[in-house]
FIDOGU-785375 format. One record per residue: residue in three letters; x, y, z of N, C-alpha, C, CB in turn. Coordinates in steps of 0.001 Angstrom, whole numbers, plus 500000, padded with zeros to 6 digits. Each point is the difference from the previous one (the first is absolute). Glycine has a CB too. Example, Ala and Ser with C-alpha at 12.3 -4.5 7.8 and 13.67 -1.06 7.14 Angstrom:
<rs>
ALA513190494310507800499110501190500000500900501200500000498108498827501246SER501542502223498034500820501190500060499230501090500730501184499372497855
</rs>
This chain:
<rs>
MET501355498621499985498462501445500261500925501086499504498285499452502665ALA501476501669496342500723500974500089499782500632501162500119500081497871ARG500737501056502550500066501041501553499483500991499688501920499521501011GLN497254501078500206499466501247499565500473501170500289498460498935500016ALA501760501850498375500858501691500117499677500536501591499454500953497030SER501858499403503392499932500581501205499620501569499913501678498182500753ILE497316502508499922499695501470499557500955500853499807498301499802501015LEU503074499909500688500665500961500180501775499678499160498079500529502514THR501513499882496314500779499763499020501373501385500709497635498837497532PRO503490501145501756500962500991500066499449501299500056501413498613498905VAL497909501040499949499704501452499126498656500672501133500602498910496738LEU498784500520503556498957500357500536500727501007501632498262497433498553VAL502996501218502134500106500672501031501151500993499830498949498151501237GLY501428502306497321501248500926499951499407501243499398501912498156499677GLY496851501352499689498923501135499496499251501008501169499473498138498050SER500118500711502584499699500833501334500739500806500704498977498534500173PHE502095501029500504500481501005500921500473500970499243500510498610501695ILE500003501359496773500097501577499086498975500498500119501259499589498328ILE497473500168501487498715500896500338500142500218501220498458499232498549LEU501555500085502376499739500526501371500410501456500463500243497659500413ILE501587502232498939500817500743500183499435501663499035501930497462500554SER497465502671498700499843500653498762498564500830500094501489498047498682PHE497533500955502151498945500444501008499841500541501122499674498823499136ALA501449500846501445500091500644501491500379501188499630500638498187501497ILE500168502603497844500507501085499687498993500668499296502164499194500073ARG497013500545498838498952500618499147498618499965500925501219499155497572ALA498599500131503417498890500685500893500110500864501631498997497947498596SER502571502186501077500366501123501178499765501078499493501642499031501067PHE498271501856497706500177500523499593499125501683500337500946497532498810GLY497748501720502020498975501298500679500656500036501312497428499639498881VAL503245499668501703500524500317501550500697501250499568500433497492501293PHE500401502824497682500803500631499444499211501694499647501253497328499145GLN497584502620501011498797501100499220500086501113500693498233498464499325ILE501679501480502043500289501538501064501282499927500245497926500233501388PRO502739499156498750501975500064500237500418500948498760500656497091500971VAL498861502676498294500617500626498634499457501071499966500346498262498692ALA498309501856501216499016501354499984500354500895501066498047498783499142GLU502614501156502245500061500885500909501230500505499582498623499059501777GLU502394500153498043501270500516499523500346501050499432500067498351499931PHE499561501311498578500360501075499001498163500772499791502717498308498442GLY496402501778502469499096500648499898499086500332499202501176500221501001TRP498849498323498222499388499540498665498175499695500475502829498620498889LEU496403501702500166498464499842500063499911498326499962499199502527498604ARG499924497191501928499570498370499839499796499377498691498886500343501963ALA501091500382496835499549499399498806501752499999499504496873501010499473GLU503852499482500776501611499786498990500716498972500689500503502531499241PHE499403496842501791500525498504499698499045498990500231502150500610500614SER496516499926499322499232498779499671499876500248498733498806499467501965LEU501827500919496936499723500262498403501494499133500032498343502869499130ALA502990497289501476501153499115499634499010498499500599502808502002500389ILE496532497763500447500109498351499901498622499873499028501259499118502773ALA498371501746496924498823499958498577500974499402499244498309502224499924ILE502219499084499231501261499422499110500205498442499631501085501907501141GLN500053497989500369500339498683500530499238498918499427500593501040501984ASN498022499048498349499164498438499796499590500661498512498725498770502870LEU501104502016496239499959499952498927501229499672499300498269501264500427ALA502608498795500384501081499742498592500884498102500093500824503561500121TRP498516496249501113499629498255500421499295499870499237500067499546502104GLY498986500889497689498501499667499021500460499748498471498287501797501490ILE502942499115498108500342500354498315500864498344500138500462503630499339GLY500721496929501737501242499087499608499271498621500465502392501777500446GLN496442497479499904500507498885500670499615499244498633499697500277502960PRO499203500050495667499755499326498596501754499820499980497297501332498518VAL503537499551501231501415500546499333500861498950500718499657502855499655PHE500456497019501774500629498988500041499630498797500272501059501387500263ALA497948498550499521499321498435499786500368499882498964498119499749501092ALA502002501206497871500168499791498361501794499419499989497885502489498923ILE503039497901501820501431500483500321500150498215500379500140503313501130ALA499030496418499699499853498691500788500021498825498949498543501148501948GLU500554498885497417499524499284499171500946499501498368497832501273501510ARG502860500127498318501180500338498951500969499518500433499386501824499259PHE501483499043501988501182499506499922500134499182501716500997502167497837GLY498268497564502916500270498970501196499246500734500888502359498949499648ASP497203499825501220499047500992501391500812500756500948498274498214500219ARG503204501339499900500981500018501464500328501197499111501082497378501520LYS499290503034497185500679501320499352499011500975500601501079499112497560ALA497447500970501868498621500944500271500558500025501442497568499252498259ILE502226500090502460499952499782501831501131501357500418499730496566500290VAL501618502541499193501420501064500334499776501256499416501759498229499912LEU497535502247499004499966501649499377498821500631501254500363499511496594GLY498649499563503352498924500710501017500452500501501355498428498513498992ALA502813500581501838500517500198501188500987501270499822499674497420500680LEU501164502668498184500603500695499533499588501849500204500390497505498604PHE498146502488500759498886500835499784500008500834501203498664498410498569TYR500820500074502680499426500187501186501007500946500747498694497702499948ALA502493501543500059501080501130500981499945501033499562501577498806500544ALA499042501103498176500049501666499701498966501064500187501252499131498508GLY497736500469501546498933500893500030499542500316501442499354499133497754LEU501343499695503324499727500597501124501154500857500605498418498168500244VAL502674501067499522501252501301500186500081501338499646501000498410499736LEU498734501610498706499547501042499767499110501003500319500783498843499102THR498234500870501162498602500264500959499959500643500999499474498368499523ALA502061500953501400500106500737501357500691500781500139499552498678500805MET501480502089497758500453500569499860499560501537499112501105497685500736ALA497812502162498954498547501127499265499695500641501199498583498507498077VAL501037502997501494499522500735500742498974501154499457502042499234501141THR497340500340498020499165500503499191498523498791499627502481501635499095PRO496497499372500784498821498630499380500194499676498966498322500502500862GLY502199500309498506500531499368498276500852498904499847500033502138499283GLY500892497837501613501378499063500386499108498866500133501975501524501413HIS497292498402500185499021498724500394499168499407498871499751501024502244GLN499635499529497127499322499922498907500478499215498467499310502076501410VAL501643498557498350501039499447498948500548498722500574500715502339499114LEU499896497597502123500373499234500214499589498469500316500795502042500150ALA497709498272499929498830498813500535500050499023498795498119501637501460ILE502330499031497277499719499288499111500923498813499810498954501934499209LEU502523498254500968500713498840500461499859499024501147501135501360498996VAL498207499029501912499486499487501013498793498861499646500790502283501141GLY498421498286498040498536499226499509500899499262498957497523501845500293PHE503514498179498709500205498884499072500991499147501557500064501403496533GLY500209499425504321500653498607500881499421498936500745501320501429500226VAL496926499055499893499183499279500276499828498956498845499148501776501512ALA500663499019498226499450498995497996500825498818500010499802502211497984GLY501515498019502143500749498594499274500420499034501525501436501533497315THR498356499118503514500243499007501502498680499129500266501562501971501330GLY497133498970498117498466499342500232499644498882499541499350501807499975PHE499164498663500011499170498544499778500045499718498538498255500321501952GLY501787500906497139499903499326498431501297499093499877498727502208498737VAL502270497708501303501170499369499506500026498808501051501355502203498903ILE498330497851502453500012498927500916498773499334499746501383501071501685LEU497764499475498617498935499067499782499870499104498429498856501809501811ALA501329498890497010500284499062499121500539498973500045499882501332499308MET501651498782501288501382498765500650499153499005500731502241501740500654VAL497216498790500379499259498654500891498634499406499466500957501089502144GLY498387499694496869498770499304499072500925498777499367498282502443499196ARG502812498457500132500594497991498853500908499567501026500429500487496854ALA499626499261503954500603499782500777498874498662501090501612502830499377ALA497266497671500510499035499322501166499323499029499018499448502122501896SER500379496625498734498903498808498971498120500932499891501638496829501486ASP498140502524497577499043500715499481498866499236501450500830500430496573ALA499051499136504019499290499508501564500376501101500999500307497268499697HIS501079503621500447500240500735501036499994501211499701501004498513500878ARG498985501683497817500334501381499250499368501128500938499915498952497401SER498620501236502284499482500702501321500680500137500731498464499444499944LEU501637499783501014500659499875501395501006500717500061499411498030500351ALA501344501315498892501641500602499869499895501442499681501094497807499001LEU498108502843500278499841501551499740499188500734501269499903499509497232GLY499310499554503079499726500573501610501274500345500925497897498452499971ILE502833500442500440501042499675500755500925501684499493499811496506500012ALA500640503283498807500749501486499826499514500872500277500845499572498673THR497926501049500505498994501153500738500294500158501602497968499346498242ALA501409499707502268500104500208501645501350500304500519498207498386500281ALA503031501344499119501162500259500038500174501882500010500432497250498759GLY499085502861500454499506501399499812499527500881501249499334499026497836SER499484500434502469499036500865501049501493499290501310496056499936498931ALA504424498792501299500898500217501398500859501406499396500409496941501098GLY500437503256498146500567501413500083499200501170500759500987499290497833GLN497437500773501692499576500839500544500145500047501297498916500039498394VAL501062498428502515499911499840501301500925501085500353499380497519500165VAL501793502136499160501282500691501058500692501045499155500647497724501401GLY499130503303497551499996500964499301499810501290500750499344498481498343ALA499242501560501940499827501317500666500564500208501272498138500080498872PRO501792498794502265499883500196501041501795500031499814497208498988501085LEU503638500351498444501521500293499699500312501849499640500121497053498798ALA498931502897500024500902501724499814499275500592501418500141500732496671GLU498778498788503791499919501239501551500986499812500833497664500063500301ALA502548498987499838501198499190501336501626500931499172498508496263500618LEU501381503413498031501696500798500092499360501545499418502302497532499126LEU496655503101501523499844501296499706500573500764500929498196499573498904THR501769499463502432500167500662501332500932500028499867498732499597501319VAL502438499484498035501514500531500277500840500445499174499893498750501296MET499615501518497640500642500615498435498832500964499619501422497657498920PRO499219503217500438498818500518498796499985499013498840500393502603500419TRP497824498349499090499968498749498955500912500068498757497629499762500658GLN502840501182498822500983499446499028501221499309500401499198501672498831GLY501479497806502298500212498490500613499151499334499615500851500425501770VAL498130498986498675498998499020500099500006499940498394498501500475502492PHE501334500288496932500297499808498560501298499318498991498629501858500709LEU502694498527500048501477499424499900499764498117500010501316502569501628VAL498270497606500186499592498882500026499107498523499123500551501864501597PHE498445498918498302498823498896498948501005500162498633496804500675500973ALA503904499907498694500770500019498523500884498930500157499994502491499409GLY500808497167501792500415498800500565499531498329499894500334502021501216LEU498459498374499472499417498807500274499495499600498356499241500577502904VAL499948500472495858500190499274498847500322499429499609499830500640499873LEU502187500067500210500685499225499029500944498773501234500187502477497612ALA499299497223503099499842498410501201499449499456499294499724500385502230SER498630500118496985499258498618499559500346498839499207498705501437500191LEU502412499405499049500636499091498619500540499017500497500585501618498529LEU499760498300503048500850498817500218498962498830499901501864501214501571PHE496749498773497729498917498887499911500065499602498847498556500713501432LEU502081499829497750500031500091498290500370498332499674501127502986499582PRO500181496790501225500310498889499004498759498481500304503168501042500044MET495555499560500926499217499006500282498804499924498896500745500252502519LEU499468501234496166499250499719499246500031499850498447499337500763501894ARG500782497702498285500109499529498494498845499388499641502279499640500053SER496723501133499338498954499340499690499737499436498398499297501421502049PRO500128497472497937499433498906498581499049501280499429499722496809501102ALA499707502607497473499144501195499533499316498768499111501523502835500012PRO497404496380500954499363499538499246498743500693499343501094498361501179ALA498642501006497712499191500572498846500076498686499022500632502861500259SER497766497602499165499689498845498622500937500279498944497446499857500263ARG502152499535498757500937499857498730499351501470499705500419497012498985ALA498297503160500594499192500967499747500921501342500330497737498462500499GLU502521501178501086500049501614500939501228500374499358498943499650502666LEU502070499035497311501340500272499117500544500735498973499707498500500592LEU498932501384498535500122500117498753499562501298499775499818497733499517GLU499254503230500918499172501114500553501224500576500208497694499250501067SER502315502099498147500825501340500304499078500998500844501407499794497671MET499179501369502972499835500508501225498572500680499272502808500332501459GLY498031500137497598498808501151499130498330498784500241502351501513497171GLU498084497592502582498324499132499140499593499503501234500548498862497329VAL499934500919503698499338499882501178499312501232500395501557498355500585LEU499010502452499471500059501709500567498372500548499218503503500637499886GLY496723499061498638498537500409499334498900499009500414501151500978497876LYS498706497793501915498721498904500856499745500978501037500817497225499779ALA500168502835501299499673500741501543499612501244499765501631498899501309PHE498674501774497670499565501317499798498696500294499325502246500313499999ARG497185498756499268498378499651499429499366499204500965500516499905497565ASP499727499374503154499525499749501065499148500555500907501520499280499485PRO497004500589500420499296500829501125500399500027501639498211499496498319THR501958499001501478500015499640501960501597500806500401498553496733500154PHE502261503175498698501330500969500657500009501495500198501202498397498916THR497607501909500391499784501944500068499434500236501390499184500589497285LEU499560497415502902499948500442501647500771499954501217498425499543499257ILE502436499376500684500661499865501052500909501454500035499869497140499912PHE500850503294499158500391500844499969499242501737501273500731498080497252VAL497950501970501741499321500738500791499886499838500959499302500342498859GLY500194498604501948500377499495500965500800500053501278499387499462498332PHE501514500342500449501188499889501547500255501717500310501849497276499196PHE497802503745500279499917501625500168499714500422501534498983500226497482SER500069498949502857499637500507501163501091499381501519497244500182498512CYS502920498733501370501183499547500599501057500602500325499338498672499146GLY501129501954499382501567500665500758499531501793500633502159498400497636TYR496341501811501945499322501438500407500091499563501361498230500932498038GLN501432497903502802499888500259501450501022499511500833497822499983499662LEU503296498929499645500934499803500316501099501643500251499169497292498772GLY500263502743500081501520501420499844499394501302501038500820499665496657PHE497846500538503155499672501025501683500358499242501130497844501183499282VAL501616497932501119500298499470501280501448500494500334498410497915499679THR502493501006499556501476500441499747500685501104500568499474499140498209ALA500122501352500932500443501606500029499788501049500960499696499549498069HIS498722499965502324499695501029501198499376499629501274499767501365498279PHE499661497209501439499245499670501265501065500419501530498534497708498340PRO502604502077501605501023500378501314499738501432500354502004498419499289ALA497866502342499938499613501516500143499108500173500255500944500612498939PHE497924499022500130498326499740500544499445499741501791500094498681497382VAL500708500334502727499944499468501179500510500836501161500117498021498750THR501027502542500903501063500671500719499059501432500357502514498791498603GLU496745501589500340499424501406500145498580500027500198501701500811498624LEU497445498028501484498472499629500208499779499270500885499576500153498152CYS501024498906502426499921498869500603499836500312501425501257498868498269GLY497495501177502471500198499714501503501022500158500925498831498805499240PRO501238501724501923501293499434500897500345498882500397499750501519500626ILE501229498019499584500284498257500437500109500439501496501624498554497758GLU497250500902503030500155500732501646500711499424500214498348500640500961PRO502578499409500386500867499216501286498976498957500370501458502117501155GLY499474496740499065499090498678500674499746499357498472498445501150502592SER500976499080496732499467499347498883501266499255499590498076501729499285MET500958497059499703501088499015499438500933499994499313498788499319500207LEU500911502022498561501108500052499123501352500698500706498169500102498004HIS500933501041503239501148500996500863501195498574500506497801502501501360GLY501044496167498991501063499326500724500954499462499126498565499503501717LEU501309500639497496500703498869498347501175501132499631497256498595498391GLY502525502495502292501127501105499794499450500914498417502397498113501367ILE496437502188498543499193500350499061499972501322500548498749497889499239THR501942503122501395499360501368500857499539501068498402502154499958502982THR497995500264496283500111500843499202499172499176498911502257501294500872THR497048499889498279499097500091498838500855499929498512498297501523501641SER503283498494498794500563500022498796500498498778499806500414502182500023ALA500270496964501303500062498615500473499176499125499105500340500757502344LEU497951499686498240498794498985499756500365500149498222497679500498502490GLY502293500788497252499641499851498266501570498756499156498560503595499918ALA502207496692500463501526498624499647499377498783500541502512501447500547VAL496723498446500181499521498459500704499197499881499115500122499885502452ALA498763501134497303498792499841498904500458499632498703498724501683501075ILE502677498086498323499862499739498742500680498823500217499769502145498753ALA500721497576502362501034498797500378498858498827500174502210501480501454LEU496809498890498849498922499379500598499214499372498808499948501637502067ILE499373499316496640500164499399499070499964499160498960500239500834501167GLY501947499210499365500614498853499145499653498747500473501825501275499467LEU498055498694502261500134498971500580498658499007499913501755501392501347ALA497063499545498325498673499307499873500344499588498267498046501608502141ASN502845498852496989499441499699499048501212498754499540498426502570499550ILE502785497146501499500467499171499806498878498457499465501910501634501676ALA497314498216499459498792498730499962499132500691498705499676499107503103GLY499651501814496804499897500554498843499466499275499233501501501119500307THR500423499903498646500220499213499157500337498295499188500070502242500835ILE500105497242500563500432498630500138498759499288499691501853500342501725LEU496913499882498917498709499541499871499330500268498424499856500462502735ALA500626500473497026499079500777498609501000498587498955499555503990500514GLY501852496568499378500783498529499742499303498691499916501643501037501176TRP498536498405499879499222498885499801498310499800499598501924499660501516LEU497331501637498302498378499463500128500115500324498274498386500819503003GLY502870500168496344499741500369498268500630498487499740500464503216499324SER499897495824501202500305498253499290498303499416499676502700499148501927ARG496483501438499002498783499204500669498845500350499290500896499961502258PHE498839501567497610499108500484499805500641501245498798498703499054502570PRO500243501387496555499836500661498635500648501426500828497454498615498337ARG503277502125501251501337501087500616498979501115499695502924499028499304LYS496384501401499866499072500632499203499196500676501541499831498111497243TYR499512500777502992498701500079501311500908500291501332498026497894498954LEU503121501507501280500807500150501439500600501640499967500912497040500149LEU499298503826498440500277500927499937498564501446499802502424498215499260ALA496809500793500335498769501005500706499646500338501216499273499323498563CYS500910499225502152499998500384501410500864500535500828498922498684499719ILE502466501540499928500964500420500897499751501756499620501943497451500048TYR497585502852498611499715501533499645499014500880501060500227499134497430THR498913499413502261498827500139501164500181500461501364499257498314498890GLY501207501179501597500503499627501425500842501768500078500473496388499987ARG500542503548499472500665501243499697499098501197500155501443498762498471THR497449501278500635499074501089499901499842500584501501498732498901497846ILE500254499716502234499068499894501494501297500524501329498010497283499005ALA503101502222501307500436500110500884500674501939500232500193496787499696ALA500204503435498891500155501322499929498282501080500436502355499056497867ALA496929500561500995498823500955500662499562500163501284499353499579498265ILE500780499212502403500030499646501804500791500917500662499899497567499826PHE501596502208500017500533500405500661500567501680499999500077497423499988ILE499454503401498181499566501300500178498998500796501245500436499300497625LEU498485499714502126498987501007500595499813499842501885498552499767497230LEU501905498880502757500539500183501233501264500953501204498916498106498681PRO500571502303502278500923500544500462501972499116500056497231501171501277ILE503331500159498431501347498973499881500822499810501722500542501118496937THR499502497669503539500310500056501128501785499161499730496883500102501265PRO503418499047499880500821499698499743500003498158499944500727502639500822LEU498082497169499493499083498777499992499572499807498376498981500470502699SER500289500443496661499581500139498860501164499555498850498358501820501111VAL503022499369499371500861499555498843500764498613500259500314502530499442ILE499959496864502055500027498527499613499284498837499266500751500782501543VAL497408499499498743499723498727499373500077500694498893498649498415501403PHE501081503203497541500003499886498938501089499189498791498745501857501187SER502586498846500182501072499245499066500437498561499728500599501856500594LEU498364497115501049500601498649499520498611499830499009501750498759502406VAL497231501488497433498798499591498892501185500508498538496816500775501696MET502996500212498427500617500631498222500884499248499892499807502393499752GLY501372497295501264500923499460499972499909498109499346500489502253502037ALA498585497467498472499656498357499564499729499873498786499091499436501856LEU500429502034497173499753500046498827500961500805499199497850499558500711TRP503073500983499565501221501139499514500565499599498870500685500620502124LEU500436497849497804500069499748498656500075498614499621500953502034499866ALA497420497627500507499281498810499820500181499989498480498260499995502109THR501391501416497537499617500139498347500955499466499012498906502043500541VAL502196498070499930501975499520498948499592498628500053502607501652501013PRO497494497491499705499839498594499407499094499537499437501004499653501229LEU497767500721498752498490499985499108500324500561498710498340500429501970THR502263500332497721499921501340498930501561499206499321498575502989501620SER502055497183498955501356499371499098499306498326499802502648501700501370GLY497118497704499320499386498683500029499276499702498710499772500185502453LEU499140501251497183499170499967499046500368500358498730498739500248501581VAL502402500324498682500467500470498367501439498516499847499501503880500106GLY501050495421500047500560498976500176499295498956499431500957500914501738TYR498403498685498806498425499184499554499179500376499031499812499633501975ILE499752501637497989499474500399498392500999500011498928498401501475500975TYR502994498975498931500325500712498983501599499227499980498187502538500263GLY501451496579500563501260498714500142501754500513500694498577498844497323LEU502382500485502716500743500149500765501086500992499976499193498062500135ARG501091501713498362501097500326499198500887501638500112498469498148498493TYR500152502596501607499732501710499767499358500338501367499429500149497174MET500632498659503903498984500494501276500684501221500322499185497700501149GLY502264502757498917500276501196501228499656500891498510502362499314502610THR497601500998496081499864500839499355498606500616499983501847499006499027LEU497296500175500859498839500362500593499045500127500967500652499686498732TYR499834500048502518499693500394501100500622501087500372499479498084500389GLY501763502218499282500854501639500104498784501030499307503085499073499453ILE496204500414499491499378500910499002498513500268501071501214498851497090VAL498858500188503729498062499593500947500509500907500712498784497287500343PHE502898502681500288500102500780501300500130501484499418501248498023501606PHE499023502408497680500098501159499607498917500803500336501314499191498484SER497054500290501195499004500678500426500090500072501725498633499251497661HIS501801499194502859499999500382501358501048501185500514499208497561500213GLN501538502706498995501185501236500758499493501702499301502709497822499967LEU495841501814498902499588501712499855499096499991500843500319500707497714GLY499177498000503033499204500086500849500533500531501577498912498236498324SER502271501241501972501048500493500557500396501535500224500420497924499148PHE500067502736499891500753501152499458498358500672500732502255499423497168LEU496386500408501913498979501169500532499593499586501294499037500658497785GLY501210498568503195499513499540500982501197501012500760498662497279499353VAL502824502506500627501004500757501272499723501541499459502378497944500531TRP497466502465497499499996501329500719498940500481499815501976500457499873LEU496929499163500268498519500380499886500041500054502202498606498234496600GLY501660501300503732500542499946501421500559501209500581500466497829499512GLY500308502719499871500865501180500223499438501162499735501691498820499563TRP497808501208499027499142501402499433499054500034501036500112499912497327MET498663499056502641498790500406500415500246500233501750498576498577497763TYR502692500563503248500447500846501293500032501328499967501221498401500456ASP500058502322498336500594501145500066498243500828499572503362499294499237LEU496233500415500007497978500532499494499337500459501317499330497848498020TYR500436500927502486498774499581500892500535499991501445498828498464498142GLY502211501223502126500448499983501340499667498096500411499284503290500627ASP500098496239498448500236498794500891499552498706498576499152501346503192TYR500885497375497209499691498912498542498957499239499896502011499688499855THR496754500935500738499068499287500083499493500338498458499626499937502817ALA500597500825495931499519499513498998500608499267499529499085501339499778VAL502448498606500240500484498620499645499909498879500218500821500986499852TRP498500498752501442499663498805500730498693499422498923500827500978502872TRP498074500003496696499471499772499486499618499611498645500225500773501726ILE501070499920497058500072499699499032500328498586499717500284502181499888GLY501043497266501431500436498635500047499078498642500365501921501435500541VAL496345499307499746499142499216500582499269499615498640499888501077502567GLY500089499788496651499040500295498683501212498910498614498663503551500986VAL502502496779499205500755499390498867500183498235500661501548502783499049GLY498615496738502127499935498819500702498691499107499355501171501265502260ALA497251499867497301499033499539500256500288499444498627498555501326501870LEU501753499518497228500118499993498425501017498713499818499681502901499470SER501344496370501397500590499508499066499940498043500767501714502967498979ALA496517497389501644499729498962500502498752499671498630500843500498503099VAL498537499951496615498891500010499124501457499690499022497289501860500818VAL503809498970498415500485499318499140500384498721499837500261501730499973HIS500043497824500533500683498353500235498641499362499725502131500123502114LEU496877499689497771498726498779500200500057500221498538498174500045502490PRO501867500489496605499983499422498492501280499394499123498255501739500057VAL502720498197500828501161499157499647500222498762499360500256501042501514ARG500063498837497365499825498673499402501320499288500336498374500770498050GLU501435498357503352501628498736500531499712498676499095500291500552503165SER500438499747496215500347499388499078501452499834499221497771500533500191PRO502785498569499428501128500379499399499557500500497979501595497962502346LEU499134502803498087499879500710498250499747499092498971501674501617500423LYS499867497607499716500156499033498679498765498951499930502760500109500148ASP496629499945500494499006498902500241498613499895499656501336499932501494ARG498421501906498413498517500196499369500036500436498406499124500831502478ALA499413499097497455499736499980498283500500501396499731497680498378499647PRO502647501211498762500838501590499117498454500639500256502291499248497359ALA496393500367502738499058501128499911499951500166501290498683499673498020ALA501846499791503371500088500741500711501062501357500489498764497916500039LEU502205501271499318501350501135500190499578501483499258502073497822499806ALA497425501769499214499000501604499062499079500779500585499879498868498160ALA499536499930502895498947501275500257500363501023501078498196498433499382
</rs>
């Protein structure tokens, strides 16, 4: 009897550690929102725009780095991404103008693209068996959540002993250290004979003509909007609007004595809850239609955000919201990437998912930028929250008509429809 392939391949383990480090740093930028603005006397929108540009550059760079990986090799793409990431962080530490931060955010965004989901999830997907692929993608995505658990609190702790510029230099060193896992990333490229004979242009042309690809692209927008806004602005939102942490409370007993600390902990709790959420989503994705799971996740997010903003903002509501939103946070990623690989094949999964991910990052750009712009305009984040509720509901609806079947198995008449 043939031995069943193990899900914990070297590619999955090594790729997960690289994603963990990359996302730990990326998830921490919201913690710098107030320190940077206060040092230079900037409006909230200035640093928010830098984070927004970073997210947009990440989205633009995602299909580019995926195509580089598929053309020249996965590991070369990751090294290039790490160099962009580290250089962006070092140069940002030296920048003293809003324009400097905003331009250098492009380097950081490209760095996240080269060391993040687009390249590594495609490698994990190719290295996994059909039976384990969805769960493997969930585990790799959960590594990003694990990074979020440590990233914001680590940044908050480092800021107590060094200026924000020093923290950026430490983070640049961590990005380069992540390349120590590179030898583990030797991914096979399982593909059918037909997939190997098709060019990238042919595969992209078929996907662009398929209405399902458009629905997936549109649906991923709200995920980016919600994640981008919360990651960049939630620590500041909690710091400024949350009710006081009472002496003698459980949070106070755990050492969380200020709303600033609670904001960083909230980001960590989102990541902690999402470790379980993404793994569960990956497991469910191999057993139930992914489009219905995605619709349920977006519905859950929409309801959670609406209830949270309608109720008084207290330490308890922040904790509960963080755990609920966290369970749904990156759960869309293994389902969306798995859906793309299942429908359009594994050969160019990275590039196709990268294109879909661009929609995610368009949403992230708007969520981050609108958060800063509307805060400066109205003095609060209420309008931005309600826009997120609306786009979340839209994403829940657009996934329902998705055709979840391999494109190559559809009749020619169906493809033309």
